[in-house]
N, C-alpha and C positions, 0 to 999 in steps of 0.2 A: 506494501499500501503506500501510496506517496504521504508526502508530508503533509497534513491540512495546512500548516502555516503557508506552505508554500503552492496550495493548491489553487485554480480559479473555478467559478460556476459554468457548469455545462446545462445549459435551460430549454426549453422545448413547449411550447404554446399548442395544446390542442383542442379542440373541442369546448372550448371554456376552460380546461382546465390548466395548469401550472406546473411541468416536475422540472426536478434542479436537481444535480450530483455535486459533488468537489472532486475535481480531476485536474491530472495533470494537461498541462495546457499541451507540449510537446507530443506528447503520446498520443493525446485523442486525437490529435490532427495523423499524427501517422498511421495510425489506426482507421480514423474515415478515408484515408488515401488508398487502404486498402491493404496497408501491412498486418502481419501477423504479430499482433500483438494483447500478453494476456489480459482479461480486465482486472486482476487485482496488481496489474502495472499501471493500469490507468488511472485507477477510482484512489480517494485518499478515504472512501468513508464507504461501504455498502451501502448505505441506505439512499432513498430516495424522499426528495424532498419536497413541499410544496413551495417552501419558503427558506433557504438555506441560510439566511445572513440570520432569520430566527428561530431558526431552528426547527420547524414545523415541517411533518413526515406527511408523504402523502400517504391516504388510507389503502388498505388493497382491494376496496372496490373500485376505488379512482382511476387506480393504474388494471384493473380487469376490465373495467369498462370500456377506457383508449386502448390498450395493448393486448389485450384477450389474455395476460398472465400479471402476476403480481409476483413474478420471479426479477427483485431487484436487478440479478444481472442481465437477463435481457431487456427489462425495461432499461437499466444504463447502456448500452447498446443500440439500442433504437434512439436514446436519446443524443449520444457521440455522431450516431449517422444522420440525421435528421434534424436533429437545433443549431442553437445558436452556444458557440465557445467563445469564453472570455481572453482575447488577447492578451499574453503579457508585451509588458514594453519591451522586453529581450529577444522574442519572437516576431514583434515587430520590424523590430530593428533589423532582423535576420531579413523579413521578406521583403523590405523596399530594399535593401543592399542585393538582395537576388534578384528583385524586378527593375533594378538600377543594371546590373549583370546583361540579365536582356536585353534591354533596351537599346545597351552602347553595344552588344554583339548585333545586333538587329540593323543599327544603323550603319554600323562598321561592314556588314555585307552586302547593305543595299545601296549606298551611300558612297559616292570619290568626290574628290576635289576634280571639281570642273575641268581646271586649269594646266591640270597632271595629266586627267584622265585615273587615277591610282585611288584605293582607298585610303582614308584616314587609319594612322595605326587607333586602339584602343585608348591608350592611355591618353591621346592630342583629343579625343573624343568628352571621355571622361571629365579633363582638368576643363573643355570648354562647358561642360553643361555643369562643372562645379560653378565657375564665375559667371555662368547665367542666372544661379540660384535655382537650379532646375529643381520643384517640386514631382516628387514619384509619388503616386499614387497604388498602393502598393497591390491592390483588388482591380485595379483597370486593368483590362487587356492594353497587351504591350503596344499591339499596332494602332489601337484607338491615344495612347498615348504621343505616339511618337511624330503624328505631325504638328501639336503646336508644340512639342521639344523642338523640333527642326527651324521653326519660327523663331524661337528664340538662340538656336544655334548659330544661322546665317551670320547675321551681324558681327559675328566671332570666328568663326571658321568657314572658307569657303566651301560649301555644299550640297550636292544635288542627288537627287533619286534617277538613277537612270537603268534602262534596261539592253542587254545588248543580245544580237542576233550570231550565232555560231556555228557556223559547218565542224563537225568531227568526222573522222573516219578512223575506227579504229582496228587495227589488223586482225587478224582471225584466230590466233594462238592468245590473243586477247581481249578477244569481242563479248565475250558474256560477262565475264567481270567488271570490263570496260564499262558495257552497258548498264550494270547496275551502279556504279560509281556515276555516269550522267544524270539517272532517273533522279541521284539521290542531291543533286546539283540543280536543275534545270526543267524546267517544262518542252519536252519532247516536241516538235510542232511535225518534224517527219522523221522517218527513218525507212532506210533501206540493207535489210541483210544483202550482201553481194554474192554471186555464182564462188567465190573464192573463201568464203566464211567469214571475210570482214562486215563490218556495220558502218553504214554512212547516217550522221544525223543531225538536221538539224536545230539547234537549241536556242532555248530563251530565256536569260536568267538575268541577276541583278549584277550591273557592271560590279559592282565591289567585290564578289564570289569568283571571278571571271580567272585571276590569276590562281587562287585555291584550285577551282578546277583542271586548270593547264599544269597546276604542280602534281597534283593526282592522277591525271593521266600519265603524266610522264614519268613518274615512277612507278607505274603500273607495269609501262609499255615499253620500258628504258628507252624512252625519248621516240617511239617507234609510231609513236600518234600524229596525226595529222589536223592542222584546225586552221582556219579560216575565220578572221569578223567579217560576217555579212552587212550587221547593222550597225550603228551604236556607236 
């Protein structure tokens, strides 16, 4: 069991009833995400409350009416899966940092310096975000935040989102693995498997990912891949 002093409240309101448990924030969120964790490691106390702060317990009849059972572990599992979990300041900080890394990676992969055509390093993007005092919403999807963040970054670093269209020919001996690599990077607009076993593809992908794709294919084929930029 988790130390009660360090526990947060998990709350589930349904059918006019309120059910609460005391739990470990990190482990509860991991359990909700699908990780196998014992409820004994999640809960700080086995009781189901109607108001945890006041120490008021939920009645068995309330639990049976809503959950079909009065088993506290089964009810607690439902609360973890479907209810609200208070997030500690420490966990919120981790979530913000994780979301920030996702946003930086997204910009680095999709954006380029229009003067050079090359992507900005992750560190340069991070420093520009810090300078612009970008606010990160840990719950908002990365793609939805990027558009507004780009407006804040452009006065600090030149950056634009561009796509490139590229033709790629992968030799027969590497065709299957090479095609899998291509699919992980780009939208395949055309593909043509040749009589000799090689494959020719026309791809569209963010400009910031072109060099990474070329590096992957060159490493796989030992430099035998053929590429040509068609647009962008």
